[in-house]
N, C-alpha and C positions, 0 to 999 in steps of 0.2 A: 651371394651378393657382397660386393666389396664396397667399403665406405672410405671416404677420404679422411685424412688426418684432421682432427679438430684442434682449435686453440684451447688451452686450459682456461679455467675460470679467471685466473690471475692475468693471463695474457689478454683475454677479452676485456677485463676491467681496465687494464692499462691502455689498450688500443682505443676503447670508447672514451676514456677520459681525455686522452690526447686529441682525439677527433673533436670532442665537445669544446676543449680549450681552443683549438684551432678555429672552430666555427664561431666561437664568441669573439675572438680577436678579429676574424674576417668581417663579422657583422659590424663591430664597432669601427673598424678601419673604413668600411664602406660608408657608414652613416656620417662619420666625422670628417673624413678626408676625400675619399674617392668620389662619392656622389656630388658634393658641391663642386669639385674640380671638373667632373664631366659635364655638369649642368652649365658651368661658366664657359667651358670649352665649346659646348654646343651653341651657346649664344654669341660667343666672340672668338671664333677660331683664329682670326687674324692676329689676336693679341698674344698668342703663344708661339714659341719656337720649339720644335721637336727635332733633335739631332741636327741642329743648325739650319733647319728649313722652317719656313713659315707654316703655321698650323693650317691655314686655309689651303696651302699647296699640298699638304700631306693627308688631308682628311680622306681622300679616296683610297690612299695607300693603307690607312688604318682600317677602313671598312672592308676592303677587298682582299687585303693580304694580312694585316695585323691580327684581326679577329680569327680567321681560319688557322693561322700559325699558332696563336695562343691555344685554340681548341686542340690542335694537333699535339702541342706540348703536354696538355692535360691527358689526352687519350693515349699518348705514346707509352704510358705505363701498362697498357694492355698488351703491347707487342711481345714481351717475354713470355707471358702466359700463353698467348696464341702459338708462338713458336714451339714451346715445350709441349703443348697439347698435340700439335701436329706430329712432332717427333715421336712422342710416346704412344699416340693413337688412343688417348684417353683424356677425359675431362672430368674433374680437375686433374692437372698433372701431379705427379708424386710429391714434388717439392712444395705444392700449394696447400696451405691450411685453410679450413673453412670454419664458420661460426656455428653451424648446426649440422646434425647428421645429414650427410649428402652421399647419395649413391654415385659411385663412379660410373660414368657413361663411356662406352666404347663403341667402335664402329662408326657408322655414318653420323650419328648424333654428336659424337665427340669431334669429328672432323668439321662438322657444321659450326659448332660452338667455337672451336679454335679458329676457324676461318673468319668468323665474325670479329673475333678479337684482333685479327690481323687486318682485315679489310676496312674496318671503321676508321682507324687512324690514317690508313693510306688514302681512303676516300677524302678525308678532311684535308690531307696534304695536297691531293689533286685539286681540290677546290681552291686552295691558296695559290697553286700554280696557275690555274685558270684565271683567278682574280688578278694576278700580276699582269696577265695579258690584257685584261679589260680596263685597267686603270687609265691607260692612255686614251681610251675612247670616251671617258667621262667628261662632262662639261667643265670648263675652267670656272672657278669661283671668282667673280668680279670683285677684286679687293678695293676698287675705287668706290664702290657703294658702301663698303665697310669702313667707316671712319675711325681714325686713331683716337678720336675724342671719346669713343665708346669704351676704350680700355681704361680700367680703373687701376691706379697705382696705389695700392694699399700695402 
């Protein structure tokens, strides 16, 4: 039975410390900056301009294209592992280190796992392409009902 390469204790400590630091920064940034911005954008999309376009005009693009593309960028880190796993016919690939003792899978199991690592990001990308085709079919937001007096200049 073959086992995959493991991280050393020092490597694990460094990686978990960096992950915890990144998580703390992400939580603070979300609570202080992102959440209030998204809440205000949700209530007053016409008060914002994104890439030179009014927020009310771009809201469907953000929902149907922006979110899936963002998810694709996050999941695209799975692609090299999936490609390497398919090429080598094993999972995890030789170059991949693991945190706990992991038996190397070969055969159909390895191909299935590697295929999931390839297909998930590609599926999300297809959803973004589909969404870009659906944006034009969405109802237009009536900006006449959204008064400029609702925008606060602070």
